[in-house]
N, C-alpha and C positions, 0 to 999 in steps of 0.2 A: 620455309626456313629450315625444315627438317633435313632436306637433302644437303643444304649448305653445311649444317652442323655435322652431319655424318661424314660427308666426303672431305671436309676440310680438317677433320680431327687429326689425321695422321700428318697432314701438312703442317698443322700448328705444333704438334708434338716434335716433329723433326726440326721445325724452326727454333723451338725453345732449346732442344738438345744442342743444336748448332750454335745457338747464342751462348749456351754454357761453355762450349768449347771455344767460341770466339772470345768470350770474356777472359778465359784462362790465357789465351794467346795475347790479347790486347792489354790486359790489366796486370798480368803477372809475368808471363814469359818474356814478352818483348821489353818491358821496362827493366826486367832483371838482367838481360844479357845485351841489350842495345842501348846506346846513348840516344838522347832526344833528337839529335841531328839525323841519325840513321833512320829512326822511326819516321820522322817528318819527311825524309827524302823518299822512302818507299811509298808512303801514303800520297805524296805529291805525284809520283810516277803513276800510281794506281788511279788517282783522281783525273789525271790528264788523259789516260787511256779510256776511262769511263766517259769523260766529257766528250772526247772525239767520237766514241761509239754512238752517242746519242744522235749525231748527225749521220753517221754511216749506216745505221740500222734502217733509216728511211721509213720509220713508222710501220715496218712490216709485221712485227708481232701483233700489233693492234689489228692490222688487215686480216691476219690469219684468224683472230678471234671473231672478227665481224663477218667474214665471208664463208669460212669453212662450214658452219652449220647448214648452209643451203646448197653445198656442192655435192656432186656425186663423187665416188672414189676416183674416177678418171680425172675429173676436174680438179680434185685436190692435188693429184700428182702434177698436173699441168701448172697449177698455181704455185706449188713448191718450186718447180723448175724456173718459173718466171721470177720468183722471189730471189733465187740464187743469182740470177743475172743482175738484179737490182743491188743486192748486197755486194757483189763483186765490183759493180760500178761505184758504189758509195765508198768502198775501201780504196779503190784506185784513185779517185778524186782527192780524198783526204790525204793519202800518202804523197801524191804529187804536190799538193799545196804545202804540206809540211816540209817537204824537201826544198822547195823553192824559197820558203820564208823561214828556214831553220834559225838563222842568226837573229832575226827580228823577234821570233817567238821566245827564244831563250833569254834575250835581254829583258823581256817583260818580268822575269823573276828576280831582277835586281841582285841582291847579295846571294841569293840561292842559285843563281845561274851557273856558277862554276861547278858546284856539286852536281847539278842536274844534267849538265851538258854531256858527260860520257854515257848517259842512259837514254839519250834522245831517241835513238833508233829502237830501243826496247819498248818505248811507249807505243810505237806503231805495230810491233809484233803483238804486244798485249791487246791493242785495239782489235786486231784481226780475231784473236781468241775470244774476246768479249762479244764481238759481233756474232760469231758462230754460237757461243753459249746462249746468248739472249734469244736467238732465233729457235734453237732446239728446245729451249725451255718453253717458248711460246707454243710450239707444236705439241709438246707433252701436256701442257696445261689445257689446250683446246680439246684433247682427247680425255680430259679429266684425270690425267696421271700426275696430279700435283704431289702425291706422296713420293713418287719416284724422283721427280726433279728436286723436291725438297730434301730427300735423303742424300742425293749426290751433291747438290750445291750447298746445303746447310750443314751437313754432317761430314761426309767423306772429304770434301774439299778442305774443310777447316781442320780435320784430323791430319790430313797430309801437310797442311800448313804448320800444324803443331810439330810434326816430325822435322820439317825444314828448320824451324826455329831452334829445336833441340840440337840438331846437327851444327847450327851456327854457334849456339851457346857453348857446346862442348869443344868447339875449335876445329871441327872436321871440314867446315866450309867457310869461306870468307863472305863479306857482304855481297860481293858479286855473285858468289855461289847461291846465296839466299835469294837474290833477285831472279836468277835463272831457275832456281828450284820452284819458285812460284809460277814462272812461265810454263814449266813442265806440268805443274799441278793443274793449271787451266786446261792444258792440252789433254791430259788424262781424262778429266771429267767430260770434256767434249766428245772424246772417242767413245766413252761408255754410254753417254746419252744417244749418240748416233747408232751404236750397236743395239740399244734397247728399242729404238724406233724402227729400225730395219727388221729386227727379230719379230716385232709385233705387227709388221706390215703396215706401219703407220707413216712411213717415209719412203717415197718412191719418186721416180722421175719420168716425165713424159714431155719431150721437147717439141711435140707437135701440138701447138696451141690452137684451140678451136673456140676461143671466147668471142663473143659478139663485140662489135665496135662500142656499143653502149656499155658493156661490161668493162672494157678497157678504160673508158672514160671514167666510170665509177671507181675503178681501182686507182687510177691516176689521181683523181681528186682526193680520194680518201688518204692515199699514201702521201700526197703533197701536204695536206693539212696536218696529218698525223706526224709527219717528219718535223714540221716546224713547231708543232705543239710539244712533241716529245723532246726535241732538242732544247726548247725553252725550259722545259721542266728539269731535265738533267743539268742544264746550264745553271739553274738555281741550286740544285743539290750539290754540285761540285765547285761552283764558282767561289763560294765563300772560302772553301779550303785552299783553292789556288790563290785567292787574293790574300788570305792570311799568310801563306808562304811568301808571296811577293812583297807585302808590306811589312810583315813582322818577322819573317825568317822561318827556317825549318823547325827550330826548337818550339816556337809558338804553334806551328802547325801540328806537331806531335801532341801537344797538350790539348789543342782545340779538337782534333779528330778523335782523340781518346774520349773526350767529353761527349762528342757526338755518338760514339759507339755505345757509351753507357746509356744515353737517352734513347738509342734506337730500339732497345728491347721493349719499350712501351708500345711500339706500333706493330709488333710481330703478329698479334691476332688479326689485325687489319690486313696485313700482307697476304696471309693464307686465305682468309675469307674473300678478299677482293679477287684473287685468282679464280675462285670458285664461282662467284656470283656473276662475273662479267659474261660468260657464255649463257648463263640462265637469263640474264637481262636481255641479251641479244635475241633469245628465243621468244621471250614475252613481247618484245617490240615487234617482232615479225608477225605475231598474232594480234597485235594491238591490245594486249591485256594490261592496261594501265593500272587497274585495280591490284593485280598481283605485284606489279612493280612498286606501287605505293606501299603495300604491305612489307615487301622485302626491304625497301628503302628505310622505313621506320624501324623495323626489327633489327636489321643489320647495324644501322647507325647507333641505336640504343645499346645493343649488346657490346659493340666495340667500345663505346664510351664507358660502359660499366667496367669492362676488363682493363681498358687503358688507364682509367682513374685508379684502380686498385694497384696496378703495377707502378704507376707514377708515385703513389704514396709510399710504397715499399722502397723504391729507389731513393727518392729525395730525403726521406726521414732516416735512411741508413747511409747516406752518402758520406758523411763525415767519417764514419767508421770504415767505410770502404777505402777511403784515401789513407787511413791509418794502416790498413793491412797491405796496401799496394806498394811494391818496390818503387822507390823514388816518389813516394806519395806526396811529400811536401812540395815537389816541383809540379806535379800534376794537379794539386789542389787549386792551382790558379784557374782551373776550368770549372770550379764548383758552380758558379752562377750560370755558366754556359749550359750545364746539364739541366738546371731548373728551367731556364728560359726555353731551351729546345724541347724540353719535356712538355711544357705547356703548348708549344707549337704542334707537337705530335698529337696531343689530345684533340686539338681543334681539327686537325686533318682527319682523325678517326671519326669524328662526329659528322663530317661533311663528305668524306671521300667517295661514298657510293654515287654521288652526283657525277663524279668523273666518268664512271662506267656508263651511266645513263646517257651522258652527252656523247661519249665516244661511240657507243653502239647505235645511236639514233641518227636522225637526219640533222641533228644539231652538231655533228662532229666538227663542222667548220668553226663553230663557236669555241671549241676546245682550243683552237689556235689563238683566238682572241683572248681568252682567259689566261692561257699560259704566257702569251706575249706580255700581258699586263703584269703577270707574276715575274717574268724575267726582267722587265724594265724597272719594276719596283725594287726587286732584290739587288740589281746592279747599282742603281742610284743610291739606295740606302747603304749598301756595303761600302760604296765609294765614299759616302759621306761619313759613316760611323767608324769604320775600321781605323782610319788614321787618327781619329779623335779619342776613341775609348777602347781600341784594340779588339781582342777576340770577343769581348762582351758586346761590342758594336755589331760584330758579325752575327751573333746570336739574336740580338734585338732586330736586326735587319731581316733575318729569316722569319721571326715571329710575326712582324708587321706585314711582310710580303704575303705570307700564307693567309693571314687574316683577310687581306684584300682579295686574294685569289679565291678563297673558299666562299666568301660572301658573293662574289660575282657568279660563281658556279651555282650557288643556291638560288640566286635571282633568275638565272637563265632557265634552270629546270622548272622552277615554279611558274614562270611566265608561259612555258610551253605546255606543261602537263598538269599544272595546278596541284603539285605534290611537294612535300617537304619532309625533312627527317625528324621533326620534333613531335612529341606527344606529351601527355599530361605528366609523364614521369621524368622528362628531361631535366627540369629544374630541381626535382626531388633528388635525383642522382647527384647533381652538382652540389646541392646543399649537404648531402651525406658526405661527399668527398671533402668539402671545406670543414665540416665538423670533425671528421676523422683526422684531418691534417692539424687542426688546432689542438686536439687532444694529444696527437703524436709529438708535437713540439714541447709538451709538458712532461713527457716521460723522462725520469732521471737516467743519466748515463753512467756507465761503470768504467773502471780503469781498463778492463779488457774489452776490445772492440767486438769480439765474437759474442760475448754475453749480451752486450748492448743491442747487437743486431737481432739476436734471438728474442729478446724482450720487446724491442720495437715491433718486430714482425708479428709477434703473437698478439700484442695489443691492437695493432692496426687491423689484423685479420678478424679479431673478435668484434671490433666496433663496426668495420665496414661490411663484412659478410653477414654479421648479425643484423645490421640495418637493412641489407638486401632481403633477408628472410622476412623481416617485419613489413617493409613497404611493398614487397613483391612487384618490382618494376618490370620484370621480364618473365614471360611464361617459360621460355627455353631454359633460363638459368634456374628458375624454380623447379623445373623437371629434373635438372641435374642434382640440385640439393635433395630432392625427394628420393632420387635413385641412390645417392650416396647414403642417405639415412636408412633406406630399406635394406641395402647391402650390409650396413653396419649392424642393424637390428637382427638380421638373419644370422650373422656370425655370432652375435651374443647368445641367441636362442639355441644355437646348435650345441 
């Protein structure tokens, strides 16, 4: 776990800095200068591009993670060239289908179709940029360069987005200019990532393929199942947004997606750590070191659950004050319960998500398709049932129930194969500590000024939760962090 903590540190830092910038963009600047329909329209365009990219990427980033550790430098270049052919094929097929069925696809968005229609071609341009970005990030992460990809995607890209929003808000560009500014933003980040990889000699081409027939079969099987499973997963991540736009309109999508962005911060530690542990799990599987995987599984799941619970408490117990400070906060407050429900969903994912890396990197990768197919079907049917009846709250409940089914199925598959699970004697203790902190947090008196209430809430929550962690000592890694902070503080006092 030491290597994971060390190497994922800067990735986590960049993710949180990027989240801070993203929060300013999503919660302050966009609501300040855009109406709900414009926010909802841009996010629908972005969701559509991301949704299509899940099919066009063909599971290739996962293939890079799985096969790169065992390749020579020459084989890596050949594999990169082969992947470029697959990506080009995926993009061509999706663009052709989108052109043929343009009218039918736009009609699916009902009342939103008129606003979305002029931007239909931009969705496919955005698709191409997302495909390239996802692939380049996959290569950077495989070489354990997560701090670089994190800096570019989490911070630089969001700062450029801030600049684009400001230009829009000050009247220098129209909404069309805002959309094209984001397209250029994606292109700039891709060019920089490409430059970094070439500069470090980590990206090259060799069009003379010398893989064996058995390797091609293995690549093909993995890519086939990874494509279907990744597509199902992204289908779930983006489908609720698209269905909210279709059933409830662009204004509701603006409120819903803003609530999702607020809840997203809970899972940031998981995102950085998952990128780091996947290649490590792949290496342990190649050496059949199940004991190390079991240790990593338990430690990572527990630490993610600890961090996620703390962030969840800070967000949910300060949420009312956040809406008070937010421009158009009374309108966005409609998403209050969405934040809470999606937040619980994120916590469940953080507790179980290491199982996804184990399944993907092992001989069980075909089962990943089975589990994500279950996830996709559950999410689609539940959204179809609940959104028309209870609106965006229905979409949030559908997401929670879908992931509960999904994560339980992944847990069973991993346990059946390797006889390992993410729980230890402290899992329930951490849950009880979180519930106790939440209960106390609801009793804290609130002040007229939201900033003062946020400071008081956060202080009380931190004292109770972090103090509880020090007392019960559920994690050796987190205990070491506390000890190091204490030692540094004492050294400063003694100087």
